[in-house]
C-alpha angles and dihedrals in degrees: 000000000000116000091221092065112092116227098212107141116104131192096275094047093050094043089052088054090056094044093046090049093051099039090051113110100314101093091046091049106043105029094095093046091051092053092046089056102038104026109197092358095070091112090054091050091053091049090051092051091045094054089052088053093045092053091046091049087067089066095045091049095051094045093047093053093048099038107025105191143158087224092066112174095013092053091050094052093045094050096048102039104024133217097328133139093249092050090052092047090049089052092050091045087056088056093048088048091055089051091052091049090048089053090051091053092050091048090052091049091053096045096051092044090050093054087075091065131074114281093247093061099036096100091052094047092045092058092040091055093043091055094039093052093050095045094045096047091046090052092048091051089049088053105031123342090195096065094091095016089070092058093045096099091052092046090051092049091047095052091047091051092048092048091050090051087051092053098040095052100034096047090073095058102048124132103224091202090069089060098044117120091249087068094051124105118243117292092256090049092050090055094043089047091052091051096048086061096040093112087073085077099041098098096079089083089071086078089069090062091060096052094108091055099049120103117225086008097179090059102034103041099060092046090050095048095049095040094052095046093044093048091051093048090057092043095050095045091050091047090051093046091053094045095050094038094053103036132046118249091240090055091047091049090048091053092036094139094054099018097142094057091046090051092058092056096080095059104018099034125212091325087060092052092052093045093054093041090053092045088052094050093049090046097048094044090053090047092052087051094053097040099045092056091038092053090046092052088047090059089050091054093047092048088051086057091055096249099111132036115296091238088074087064090067121101124199116197086355090300130112092236100170089052093046093053095046091049092051093046095051088045091056091053098046096041091050101039103036129067126233100260093050092050092048092048094049094043096048092043092053093051093045089057094045092047091048087054091049091051088049090050090056090051091055093044094039093120092052095043094043089234137160099249095199090058091054089045086054088052089055093047093047093048095047093042089049091051091049091055090046093054090045094054092046093048091052099041107024110015094166087065089067089074090061089052096044089047090054092049095042092048092056091050096041094048092051094044095047094046093053093045095050101038103027087218115152129204114274101223092176091065095053091048089053087066089065091068 
């Protein structure tokens, strides 16, 4: 690690990064979808998804301590598996998954914002707000990425306070019969329901990108990974309990796109609806800001490896402009043309595959990372098993959505294969390894 780099992040700062990454827009976007799929078992579904994330965080923690890198996930896969076609495809899949997640955040922003308008005009306003949020945040990133980033800590604190208020007040009015096992979906549907909203936990991986800036990293990084994931599991389960316990499944499904705000109405009234909706819009817009630049920077790192066109290596004013514009353009298309369930399926499936690969990377590098190989193997099994349940559920209930999933996977492989064949460019492993120092 360079001596010029300041190691100034402590436990609380790093843990806050993980929590902020997870409690971004995911819980606001997918809560209604989770309840629609799992009924009274929604809290169990969030717990199942959280366990998969917690086991995977072990591999991230060990790899981050051993190979601190700004490249994060990309660096781990490259180091473990080398410059192969599948590694390159996995890295591009990660970029596409970020774009899908960004689309989901924009969709949630538009849905919550449109809820303030008359029913007849909500579709128009939803798409207007989706488009406006993406264009505006992209413009801000071109001018000054720090304009919203400087307020990020306050936004994270605000949404945690509001969610705590939602739990603290709502917990006293829940109807326990709505949470009884008799109201749950089947076990396979519970697992599948947990996996379709798995992307609500994805943000803990952002901790890996800070590894070079953490003081006493071998001690702090593992604690930060486990603490942040554990805290968010408890938060999500409690939010799900209050939502299902205070509002009927039919009403939650009817207000699926803005379910959390609707769930606040029974015990906080219209003011509660407005409060949660505003919190959701602030949360999702901050998540859009963080993710659009993060995805653009990821494209830059992948291009540096030789897995995307070299033009994406260029920076203008210190920013990966081409990657930023391509990311924003694809997000506009997906967010406006795809519905919520398809986006959730694509995003969750993408991250489950990536996390399975990261667990596999730690299996390969277990001697170097001083890891318990069986625990990372368990992570591989859990991620792939969860993916299988998600595909099964989709095939049985919404088979048409499988085309979106296969298109995403096929696109990642096709882009990498075509790029290699046409240009003859190979991955530059030495560049990604330079990020480790």
